[in-house]
N, C-alpha and C positions, 0 to 999 in steps of 0.2 A: 504494499501500499505504498511505498516508500518509492519515488523516482529521485536520481540525480539531476540536477539543473545543470544546461549544457554550457560545456566551458567553466566549469567551477569547482571540476578536481573533486573532495569527498561530500561539498555540501549539499545537504539534501531538503525537499521540499514535500509536502503531503501528496500522495497519489491522489488519482482523481476517486478513487472508491473506498475512500477513509469512511466519506459519511456511512455510507453503508456497511461497512466490513467492522466499523465500531459496535454495530447492532447485535445484540443475540442472533442468531441463525432464524428464530421462529417468529423474529418482528421483520426480516428480508422478505415482503411479501407483495403482493402485484402493486398493492397501494403505493410501497414504500418506493418500490422499481420506478413507476412512473412519476412519480414526485422528483426523482432521481435526474431521470431522463428529461423530464419538461425544465428544469433548473440548467443542467449541464448545457441544452442544446440551444440557449439561447447565444453561447459564449464560446464553445468550444464542441460543435456537434461530432467532428471526428475523433476524438477523443472520447466523448459520449458513446458512440456505436463500438469503440474497440474498445471502451472498458466494459460496454453492454455482453457483448461478446465471451468476454472472459467471466465474468460476473455467471454468466449460464453453464458455463463449462464445468466453473467448480462446485455450483448449484447440481448438476448431474453427476459428480464425482462425489460428493456428500449424500447425495442421494442413494448411492450404491454402499454406503459404507453404514452396515449396523447400528453402529453409536450415535449416527446423525438422522439417520431414517423417520424418526416419529418428528424431526426440529423443523425439516424441509416443507415448504410450500411448493407444491409442483408446476403451478403454476403463475409463479414470480416472475419468470422470466418469459414472459410468450411473445412470437415474431410480430404479433399486432399490437403491443407496447410497441416497438420500435418503432413499428409503421407509423402509430398514430402521434408520435409522441418527437422523432426524430425527423429533419428536413431531407425529402428526397437529394439524395447527391447528385449534382449539375456535372453534365459530363464535359470531360476534360479538353481541353481543346489548345491548350498553352502550345506553342510551336512558331520556330522563329523563318520570317519572311524572307525571300532572299535577296531585299533591298537594305536588310538587317543584320545580314551578316558580317557589311566591313567593321561598323561601329560594334557588333557584341565582339569579335576577332580582338580588333583593338584594345579594348576594354582587358579582356580575358587576359592578354597575351602579357597586360602589365602587371599583372598579381606576382607573388612568390613563385619561385619555380616550379615546385610538385603540382599546386593546386591548378596553376597557368595547362601545366603538361594534362595534368588527370581532365580537367575540364575540354581541352581541344580534342585527346583523343575517345573523351564520353562521345562527342557529338560528331565526331570521325569515322566511330564504329557502330555506335547505335546500340552499344551495349546497355544493358541496366546497369544502377548503379553501382551495386554492391559487386556487381558481377567482375567489374573493372577497376574497383579498388581493392579487390582480395590479390590482382595480379603476383604472380610472384615472377624472380628472374628467370626460375628454372619452366617459365610457361613462357616465356619469350623466345624463338628462334630468330636469331639475327643472320644467320645461314642462309634458312631456306623460307626465310621470309612470312613467319607466320604467329599467333598468338593464340595459345588454349587458353579458353575462358572455360570456367567450373560454370555449366549452363544448369538453371533451375527447371530446367522442362527435360533436358535429355544427358544431364549429369556433367557433360561438357561437349564445348565445339569448337572447333578449329578454324579461326577467320584468317583472311590474309594480314598481312602487315606491312601496308602502303607507305610507300615514299615519305611521306611529311609525317606519320606518326614515328615509322620507324625513326626518323631525324630526331624528335621529340625523346623516345626511350633512349636512345642513345646518348643525348647530351644527359639523361637522368642516369644512365648504368657510370658515365664517367665523372659524372658530382660524386654516385653512389660509392664505387670503387676509391674513390683519393681520399686518403689519411689524411686528418686533422693535424694541424700542423704540431712541431713538437712543444711549442710553447706558447700559453692563452695567458690573458689580462683578467683577470677575477677582483672587483672590489680593488681596484687599483695597484694589485701587486701582481707580480709575473709568474705565474704554474704554470708546472711541464705537463703536458698530459699523458697518457699513461697509453700507448701504442702498442705495447704490449698485447693488452686487453681489448682495443679497437679490434673489429669486424664490420665489413659490410652490410648492409640489412639485405636481408632475403626478399622484402615487399620490394614493387617497382615503385609506390607512390607511400615512399617512409616518411615515417612524422618521428620527429623525439620526443614530442610532447605527448603523443597518445600513448595510453599502457597499451595496447596492442601491436605498436611497432609500424603501421600504418594509417594512412590518412583516413578517418572516422568521419569528419563534419566537413565538407567542401561546399556547402549551401552559403554557409557565410560569405565567403569567400567573391562567391558565384552572385548573392543578392550586391556584393558589395559591385562587382562589374557592372553587372544590368544597373544600377541606378548611376554611374558615372556614366554609362553610356546615352543614358536618359530612356530605356527600352522597357515594356510592359514586362510585367512580373512573369517570371518565366522560371518553372522547376525543373529539377534535375530529369524528371523523364520527359518534360519537355523538349529535351535536347534527344531525347532516342527518338521522339515521335520526330522531330526535327529532321533527324537522319533520311527516316521512312520516306517522308513526303518528301522532300528535297530529292530523291534520288530519282524521282519522276521527273526531272527537270531532263534528266541523260536518256529517258525512257527504257529506263533499267528493268528488267524483268520482275514483276512483284516476287514470285517464288525467289527470286537471286535476294533481294535486299530482307525477304524475311527469311532465310538462312543463313545471312551475314547476322543477324539479329536478334536469332534464337528461338523465332516464332514458330510454335507448334504448328506443323501443315496442316492444311484445314480441306485441301482438294482431292481428289480420290488420287490423282496423277503425282502430286507432291508427294502423295505418303509413300506411293509403291511404285515411282519408274522414275523420280527424278533424284541421280544421285549425283550431282555435279561436285566435280575436282576442286581441288581448292585452286587450278589453274585459272578454272573457269572463272571463279566468285572472284579472283584479283582482276581478272579482265573488266569486271563491271564496279569493284569497290575504287579501282585506281580509276575510273573515270569519274564517278560520284567525288572522292577526294578532291581530282584535279578540278570540277566545277566549281564545287564549293568553295574553292581556297580564289579559284580565278574572280566570283561573286567578291571574297572579301578582299580583294586587290593584295593577296598574298603569293609570289612567284612558290611555284612547286619546285622542289629539289630537282633537277636531272641528275644527277649523280646518287649512286648507294650510300658514299659516306659523308654526304651535306647535310648539315644537320643546322634546320632551321631555330633561331633564335628563342630561347624559353620565354623572355619578358621584352616587349616593347624596345626600340630601340631610340632614343631623344633624338630629333630633328635638330 
């Protein structure tokens, strides 16, 4: 019932379900749940919906336990209560338009190196947020130009490593493999770094401040870039939606972009008769990337060794 505030270490705040779970089980009835949903729906409907799902799972679990069976109200969490008290979710349609690509890239490239590379790669691969954030160096094949992504549908999928993304990741790899200097300044004192204990991070999008060792919350950096660019609100999933939408400008077959993005096949032919090799995906993926970069005013690297700047260069 308690959650961690974003970006505030171990500081905690009361969870959304605390007012209900502080009651005895016998008092968590349909009326109490409806009142809870009505109150929370006004200010945080999404969290209220998620809390309702978890509360229902908890009460169902209690109903199966002999020691709790006599205390549970079977009708406490009905689907009708959620439909009546929670607003219907609006369909998500946030997506970058062609003319918005230039300011988006300009301001994202001005971010610190890791979030800048992550957001650009997210845009240019159409991957899901956590699929890309969880990328390890062992998943990147610079020789054969491929990325192996942990897919939430099929376990994993392999997609092309396109030229511009290749350059972004090579620069991160160079930075990741470079040991810190022998000395550092701390509180005005010169201190020797423990180079014997140093080792590079296994994560592509590494973070020195996150407990996991990798980038955890890229939304704050993205929101700053969006605000400074004067663009409308855009979620991280909106970048995935942008990739799928912008791919149509190069007349990419829908099945190709869907396979790159990890969408589950929806047609009979896609399920049973289409097995596109990586090279075929690469042809179309490179075209998509080149067109997006052209619209953004960024020259795509022509040589494999060329690495684009992670940060914007001042004029």
